[in-house]
C-alpha positions as CSV (number, residue, x, y, z in Angstrom):
1,M,26.3,20.9,-31.6
2,L,27.2,24.4,-32.7
3,Y,25.0,26.5,-35.0
4,L,25.5,29.9,-36.6
5,V,22.1,31.6,-36.7
6,K,21.3,34.9,-38.6
7,M,18.1,36.6,-37.4
8,D,16.6,39.5,-39.3
9,V,13.8,41.2,-37.4
10,N,11.0,43.1,-39.1
11,I,8.3,44.3,-36.7
12,P,5.2,45.6,-38.4
13,S,4.9,49.3,-37.8
14,Q,1.2,49.0,-37.1
15,L,1.8,47.1,-33.8
16,P,1.1,49.2,-30.7
17,A,4.3,50.7,-29.3
18,A,3.6,49.2,-25.8
19,E,3.3,45.8,-27.3
20,I,6.6,46.2,-29.2
21,K,8.4,47.5,-26.1
22,A,7.1,44.6,-24.0
23,A,8.2,42.0,-26.6
24,K,11.7,43.5,-26.9
25,A,12.1,43.5,-23.1
26,T,11.0,39.8,-22.9
27,E,13.3,38.9,-25.8
28,K,16.2,40.6,-24.1
29,A,15.6,38.7,-20.8
30,R,15.2,35.4,-22.6
31,S,18.4,35.9,-24.7
32,Q,20.3,36.7,-21.5
33,E,19.0,33.7,-19.7
34,L,20.1,31.5,-22.7
35,Q,23.5,33.2,-22.7
36,R,23.9,32.6,-19.0
37,D,23.1,28.9,-19.2
38,G,25.6,28.5,-22.1
39,R,23.2,27.7,-25.0
40,W,23.5,31.1,-26.7
41,V,27.3,31.4,-26.9
42,H,27.7,34.5,-29.0
43,L,25.4,37.4,-30.0
44,W,26.6,39.9,-32.5
45,R,24.6,42.9,-34.0
46,V,24.8,43.6,-37.7
47,V,25.7,47.2,-38.2
48,G,23.0,49.3,-39.8
49,A,20.3,46.5,-39.7
50,Y,17.9,45.1,-37.2
51,S,19.7,41.8,-37.4
52,N,22.1,39.6,-35.5
53,Y,24.5,36.7,-35.9
54,S,24.5,34.3,-33.0
55,V,26.2,31.0,-32.1
56,F,24.2,28.5,-30.2
57,D,25.5,25.4,-28.5
58,V,22.6,22.9,-28.1
59,D,22.1,19.2,-28.2
60,S,20.1,18.8,-31.4
61,N,18.3,20.5,-34.3
62,D,15.1,20.0,-32.4
63,D,16.5,21.9,-29.3
64,L,17.5,24.8,-31.5
65,H,14.2,24.8,-33.2
66,E,12.3,25.0,-29.9
67,I,14.6,27.8,-28.6
68,L,14.1,29.9,-31.7
69,Q,10.3,29.4,-31.9
70,A,9.9,30.4,-28.3
71,L,11.6,33.8,-28.7
72,P,9.1,36.6,-28.3
73,L,10.1,38.3,-31.6
74,Y,10.1,35.0,-33.5
75,P,6.9,35.8,-35.4
76,F,8.7,38.9,-36.9
77,M,12.0,37.1,-37.8
78,S,13.6,35.6,-40.9
79,I,16.1,33.1,-39.7
80,E,19.0,31.3,-41.4
81,V,20.6,28.4,-39.6
82,T,24.1,27.0,-40.5
83,P,25.3,23.9,-38.6
84,L,29.0,24.2,-37.7
85,A,31.8,21.7,-37.3
86,K,35.4,22.1,-36.0
87,H,37.9,23.0,-38.7
88,P,41.0,20.8,-38.8
89,S,43.3,23.9,-39.2
90,A,41.8,25.7,-36.1
91,L,44.3,26.1,-33.3
92,D,41.9,24.6,-30.8
93,S,40.8,21.6,-33.0
94,N,42.5,19.2,-30.6
95,K,40.2,20.1,-27.7
């Protein structure tokens, strides 16, 4: 199942810089692991914001929920999820 996910990140300024740096590094490693295994299909930055649009390919709503909740920056995120379906006019809709 494909999902479009918008993640807006808002890290509190009072967090220690070392804690923020460690969380960002762990987040990057985890996102790259999910990209390598094919579950995080696309990752796009939103220009001018600490946000991204991502496409996930996972087996279920529960799988996506577990992935998102396990992200190190999850406590600082606002997340919008949109389930996706193939469009009948898409050139690759017969695949």
